[in-house]
C-alpha positions in Angstrom: 0.0 0.1 -0.2 3.1 2.5 0.7 4.7 1.6 -2.7 1.2 2.5 -4.1 0.7 5.4 -2.3 4.1 7.0 -2.9 3.2 6.4 -6.8 -0.1 8.2 -6.6 1.8 11.2 -5.1 4.5 10.7 -7.8 1.6 10.8 -10.6 -0.3 13.6 -9.0 2.6 15.8 -8.6 4.0 15.4 -12.3 0.7 16.1 -13.3 0.8 18.9 -11.0 3.9 19.7 -12.6 2.7 19.9 -16.5 -0.4 21.6 -15.9 -0.7 24.1 -18.3 0.5 27.7 -16.6 1.1 30.2 -19.6 -0.7 31.2 -22.8 1.7 31.8 -25.5 0.5 34.5 -28.7 2.9 33.1 -31.3 3.8 35.6 -33.7 5.5 34.2 -36.7 3.9 34.0 -40.0 3.1 30.3 -39.9 1.3 30.0 -36.8 -0.9 33.1 -36.1 -4.1 33.5 -37.8 -5.2 36.8 -36.8 -1.8 39.1 -35.7 -3.8 42.3 -35.4 -6.1 40.9 -33.0 -3.3 39.2 -30.8 -2.0 43.0 -30.3 -6.0 43.6 -28.7 -5.8 40.4 -26.8 -2.2 41.5 -25.2 -4.0 45.1 -24.6 -7.3 43.5 -22.7 -5.1 41.3 -20.6 -2.8 44.4 -19.2 -6.5 46.2 -18.8 -7.2 43.1 -16.6 -3.9 43.3 -14.5 -2.4 40.2 -16.5 1.6 40.4 -16.1 2.3 40.3 -20.1 6.0 39.3 -21.7 6.7 40.6 -24.9 9.0 37.7 -26.5 11.1 39.7 -28.7 12.6 38.6 -31.9 11.0 35.2 -31.0 8.5 33.7 -33.1 7.9 37.0 -34.8 8.2 39.2 -31.4 5.6 36.6 -29.4 3.8 37.6 -26.2 3.6 35.3 -23.1 0.7 35.5 -21.2 -0.4 33.8 -17.5 -2.7 31.0 -18.4 -6.4 31.6 -17.4 -9.7 30.3 -18.7 -10.8 34.1 -19.5 -7.8 34.7 -21.8 -8.2 31.5 -23.7 -11.7 32.2 -24.1 -11.0 35.5 -25.4 -8.4 34.2 -27.9 -11.2 32.0 -28.9 -13.6 34.3 -29.6 -11.7 37.0 -31.2 -9.9 34.0 -33.4 -6.5 34.4 -32.0 -4.3 31.6 -32.5 -2.4 30.4 -29.1 -0.6 27.9 -27.6 -1.0 26.6 -23.7 2.5 25.9 -22.3 3.6 24.4 -18.8 5.9 25.9 -16.4 9.0 23.7 -17.9 8.2 24.6 -21.3 8.0 28.7 -20.4 11.2 28.7 -18.8 12.5 26.7 -21.2 12.0 29.1 -23.9 12.5 32.3 -21.4 16.1 30.9 -20.6 16.7 30.2 -24.3 16.1 34.3 -24.4 18.0 35.4 -22.2 21.2 33.6 -23.3 24.0 36.5 -24.6 23.8 34.3 -28.2 20.7 35.0 -28.7 19.3 38.3 -30.4 16.5 38.0 -28.2 15.0 39.5 -25.0 12.1 39.5 -22.7 10.0 43.0 -22.0 7.7 43.0 -19.3 4.6 45.2 -20.1 3.2 47.1 -17.4 0.3 48.4 -17.8 -2.1 49.5 -20.6 -1.4 52.6 -21.9 -4.3 55.7 -22.2 -4.6 56.2 -26.2 -5.7 59.6 -27.6 -6.8 60.1 -31.2 -6.2 63.5 -32.8 -8.9 63.3 -34.9 -11.4 66.2 -36.4 -14.9 65.5 -35.2 -17.4 63.1 -37.3 -14.4 61.4 -38.6 -15.1 57.5 -39.3 -12.5 55.1 -38.5 -11.7 54.3 -42.0 -10.8 57.7 -42.7 -7.4 56.8 -40.9 -5.5 53.9 -40.9 -4.6 54.1 -37.0 -8.2 54.5 -36.1 -9.2 51.5 -38.1 -6.9 49.3 -36.8 -7.3 49.9 -33.2 -10.8 49.5 -34.0 -10.6 46.1 -35.6 -8.3 45.3 -32.6 -10.4 46.5 -30.4 -8.3 48.6 -28.4 -10.1 51.6 -26.5 -9.0 55.2 -27.5 -10.4 58.7 -27.3 -10.4 60.9 -30.3 -9.6 64.6 -29.3 -9.2 67.4 -30.9 -8.1 71.1 -31.0 -10.4 72.1 -28.2 -8.8 69.3 -26.0 -5.1 69.7 -26.4 -5.7 73.7 -26.0 -7.2 72.6 -22.7 -4.2 70.5 -21.8 -6.6 67.1 -22.2 -2.9 65.7 -23.3 -1.8 65.3 -19.7 -4.3 62.3 -19.4 -2.8 60.2 -21.9 0.7 58.1 -22.4 0.2 57.7 -26.1 -0.7 60.2 -29.0 -1.6 59.2 -32.5 -1.9 62.2 -35.1 -4.4 62.1 -37.6 -3.9 63.0 -41.2 -3.3 66.6 -40.2 -2.3 69.7 -41.8 -0.5 71.4 -39.0 0.7 74.4 -41.4 -3.1 76.1 -41.7 -3.4 75.1 -45.5 -6.1 72.7 -45.6 -3.9 69.7 -46.8 -3.1 71.5 -49.9 -6.1 70.5 -51.6 -7.1 73.8 -53.2 -5.5 72.6 -56.3 -7.8 69.6 -57.2 -10.8 70.3 -54.7 -11.2 73.7 -54.1 -14.7 74.0 -55.5 -15.6 70.5 -53.9 -18.3 70.7 -51.2 -16.5 68.6 -48.6 -13.4 71.4 -49.3 -15.7 74.5 -48.7 -17.2 72.8 -45.8 -14.0 71.8 -44.2 -12.3 75.1 -44.4 -15.6 77.1 -43.2 -15.2 74.3 -39.8 -12.2 74.7 -39.4 -12.2 78.9 -39.6 -15.2 78.8 -37.2 -13.4 76.9 -34.6 -9.8 79.0 -34.5 -12.4 81.7 -34.2 -14.5 80.0 -31.3 -10.8 79.8 -29.9 -10.0 82.9 -30.0 -7.1 82.8 -33.1 -7.5 85.1 -35.9 -6.4 82.8 -38.7 -6.2 79.1 -38.5 -2.5 78.8 -39.2 -2.0 80.3 -35.8 -4.7 78.2 -34.0 -2.9 75.2 -35.7 0.8 76.4 -34.6 -0.8 76.9 -31.0 -1.6 72.8 -31.3 1.3 72.0 -32.5 3.1 73.9 -29.8 1.1 71.6 -27.2 1.6 68.3 -29.1 5.5 69.4 -28.8 5.4 70.1 -25.3 3.7 66.5 -24.7 6.4 65.0 -26.1 8.9 66.7 -24.2 7.3 66.3 -21.3 7.3 62.4 -21.6 4.4 61.3 -24.2 4.9 58.9 -26.8 3.6 60.5 -30.1 3.0 58.4 -33.5 2.4 60.5 -36.7 1.4 58.6 -40.2 1.0 60.4 -43.7 1.0 64.2 -43.8 0.8 64.5 -40.0 4.1 64.0 -40.1 6.2 66.8 -42.2 3.8 69.3 -41.7 3.6 69.1 -38.1 7.7 69.6 -38.8 6.8 72.1 -41.0 4.8 73.9 -38.8 7.0 73.9 -36.0 9.9 75.4 -38.2 7.4 78.2 -39.7 6.5 79.3 -35.8 5.9 83.4 -36.5 6.2 83.2 -40.2 3.5 83.5 -42.5 3.8 80.6 -45.2 0.2 80.7 -45.9 -0.8 82.3 -49.4 -3.7 84.2 -49.6 -6.3 81.3 -50.9 -5.6 79.9 -47.4 -5.5 82.9 -45.1 -6.8 86.0 -46.4 -3.6 87.9 -46.9 0.0 87.5 -48.4 2.8 85.1 -47.1 5.8 86.2 -45.6 8.4 87.6 -48.2 11.2 85.4 -48.7 9.9 83.2 -45.9 11.8 80.5 -47.1 14.9 81.9 -45.4 13.2 82.2 -42.0 12.7 78.3 -41.4 13.8 77.4 -38.3 15.0 74.0 -38.8 16.4 73.3 -35.2 12.5 73.3 -34.1 11.9 70.2 -36.0 11.9 66.9 -34.6 12.8 65.0 -37.2 13.6 66.9 -40.5 16.4 69.2 -42.0 16.8 71.9 -45.0 13.5 71.1 -46.6 12.7 73.6 -49.0 8.5 74.4 -48.7 6.2 74.3 -51.7 5.3 77.4 -52.4 2.9 76.7 -55.0 -0.7 76.6 -54.0 -1.9 74.5 -57.0 0.4 72.2 -56.0 -0.7 68.8 -53.9 2.6 69.0 -51.9 4.1 70.6 -48.6 7.9 70.6 -49.2 10.4 68.4 -50.8 10.3 66.1 -47.4 8.2 63.8 -49.4 9.1 61.3 -52.0 5.8 60.9 -53.8 6.5 62.8 -56.5 10.1 62.1 -56.6 9.9 58.2 -56.7 10.8 55.9 -59.5 9.6 52.8 -58.6 6.6 50.4 -59.9 3.8 49.4 -57.5 4.7 45.4 -58.0 8.3 45.9 -56.3 7.2 48.8 -54.2 8.8 47.2 -50.4 10.6 48.7 -47.8 13.0 46.6 -45.3 13.0 47.0 -41.7 16.4 47.1 -39.9 17.3 44.8 -37.7 18.6 45.5 -33.9 20.2 44.0 -31.3 17.4 43.2 -28.8 19.6 42.8 -25.8 21.0 46.6 -26.4 19.0 48.5 -28.1 15.1 47.1 -27.2 13.5 50.2 -27.9 13.7 50.3 -31.9 13.6 46.1 -31.8 9.9 46.7 -30.3 9.1 48.9 -32.5 9.9 47.0 -35.7 8.6 43.5 -34.2 7.2 41.7 -37.4 7.0 38.0 -38.8 8.5 39.7 -42.0 11.5 42.1 -42.8 10.1 43.1 -45.8 6.8 45.4 -45.5 4.9 46.2 -49.0 5.1 49.5 -49.8 2.1 51.9 -50.0 1.5 56.0 -50.9 -0.3 58.7 -49.1 0.0 62.3 -49.5 3.5 61.9 -47.7 4.3 58.2 -48.8 7.7 58.3 -47.5 10.9 60.5 -46.5 14.0 61.8 -48.4 16.9 60.1 -46.5 18.8 63.3 -47.0 16.2 65.3 -45.0 16.3 63.2 -41.6 18.4 64.6 -38.8 21.5 62.4 -37.8 20.0 61.6 -34.5 16.9 60.0 -35.6 16.7 56.4 -36.8 15.6 55.3 -39.7 13.9 51.9 -39.1 12.7 51.1 -42.1 14.0 52.2 -45.6 14.1 51.4 -49.6 17.7 52.3 -49.6 17.9 51.6 -53.4 15.1 55.0 -53.8 16.8 56.9 -51.3 14.0 56.6 -49.0 12.7 56.2 -45.3 9.6 55.0 -44.6 9.4 54.5 -40.9 11.6 56.7 -38.4 11.8 56.9 -34.7 13.3 59.7 -32.7 13.8 61.2 -29.0 12.6 65.0 -28.1 13.1 66.0 -24.6 12.1 63.2 -22.3 9.2 61.7 -25.0 9.8 60.0 -28.0 7.8 60.0 -31.5 7.6 57.8 -34.5 7.2 58.7 -37.7 5.0 56.4 -40.7 4.7 56.9 -44.2 1.3 56.6 -46.3 -1.7 56.5 -46.0 -2.8 53.1 -45.7 -0.7 49.8 -45.5 -3.3 47.3 -47.5 -4.5 50.5 -50.0 -1.6 51.1 -52.1 -3.1 54.3 -53.8 -5.5 55.8 -51.4 -7.5 58.7 -53.1 -10.3 60.7 -51.9 -13.6 58.6 -52.1 -11.9 55.1 -52.1 -13.5 52.4 -49.8 -12.1 52.0 -47.1 -9.8 48.5 -46.1 -11.5 46.0 -44.4 -8.9 44.8 -42.0 -10.6 40.6 -41.8 -9.2 40.4 -45.5 -5.6 41.5 -44.4 -5.3 40.1 -40.5 -1.8 39.2 -40.9 -1.2 42.7 -42.5 2.9 43.3 -41.6 2.4 47.3 -42.3 -0.5 47.6 -39.7 1.6 45.4 -37.3 4.3 48.2 -37.1 1.3 51.3 -35.7 0.3 48.4 -33.3 4.0 48.1 -32.1 3.9 52.0 -31.4 0.8 51.2 -29.4 2.1 49.2 -26.9 5.5 50.5 -26.8 4.7 52.7 -23.8 3.2 49.8 -22.0 6.9 48.4 -21.2 8.4 48.8 -18.2 10.0 52.2 -18.1 13.5 50.9 -17.1 13.7 48.8 -20.0 12.9 52.2 -22.1 15.8 53.9 -20.6 18.6 51.3 -21.5 
C-alpha cells in the first residue's frame, strides 16, 4: 500500500508540474491566424491586470501571458491563435531568450497605455489607418481635437496619434484639385469657425498653438505617433513658428516675403534642410516627401525593416517586431521621407535604400519619443479621396499594420527597459 500511495503522490506531482501555466500568442507567419487581434488580446490582458511579457525576436515577437480560462476564451472569441505552455516549457523559452548568444529579449509590459487619437469630429474609423486598426483590434482610444489639446487634455494620455492633419493651415494643400468640392468648402468653413471660437484670427495660428502643445507633450515624456501628412506638416509648422507661409487663398493675406529663409530647422523633430512648396496648386508641402520623386513600380515597392540588437537596443527592436522584414510599400500625401533630410539623431527603422527613402523613423525629444510612418493605409496602395475603406478581416496578418500596433503597445513596456 505504501508503494501505491507513493506512486499516486508521484503521479499527482507530475500532473501538477505538467499543468499549463502560460498562454503564448505566437506572432510568426506560420502559426498566428490573426496578428492584429493578438495585439488587442495583449492590451485586454493588461487592462485586466495580467502580467504580460513581450518576447522580442522570438517567433515574430510573441506575447507570453499567464494561463487563465478567460484569456483562452477571449482568444477563441477573437480568432487569435494561442498555445498552452507548462511552467517548464515557458521557463525553457525564457532561458533560451536570455542567452547572450541569442538576439532576443524579454520585455515586461506593465500597464495598458491610455490612448488619444487627434482627429476631427465626425471622422469615421476608416478615414485613418490607426483608428481603423485600433477599432479592429478592439483597443480603446479617445478621439480629441484642437479644443481638448489647447485645454491640456494631453496630460491624461500616454500615447498620442496624429490623424492625417495639416498643421500648417493650408487645408491639406487640396486647393488645386478640390477647391470647389463641397466637402473642401465645408472643412475650410469649419476650421475657420473653430479657430475663431478658440480666439485665433487665422487657422494657421490656431494650428501652430496646437502643434506647440503637442511638442510640449512629447518633451514632457509623451509618446507620439504620426502617419502621412501629419508627419512633415507638423515639423514644417514647428519650423515656421512666427512666419506666415500661407498664400492668400488659405488665410486671406499675403505670405511673408522670402519666408524660406526664415525657416528654423532647429525647431523640428525629425527633418532638416527642406524646401517648402510655394505653389498653392501643388499637392505637396515640401521636398521632404518622396511621392513625386519616386521611381519605383507598385509590384516591386517594398521597404526593409532594420535588424537591431534586442538586448542593447530594445526600443527600435520593439517597434520593428514583425513576421517579416520585407514590408509592402503604400502611398499617401506623404508617402516617404527623403533620407537626406532626416536629422542624424533620428533612427531610420524602415527604408528603401535603393530609392533613397525612409518609410519608418523614430526619435526622442526631451523626455518623450516620436515615430513617423509614411503613407496612408498599409493595405491600400494608392488611397484616393472617396475610395472604399479597407476591410481588415481581409488582412489580419498585415505586416504594415503590425508596425502601427507595435507603437501602441510600446508605452506599456517597463520604463527601466525603455531607458536602456
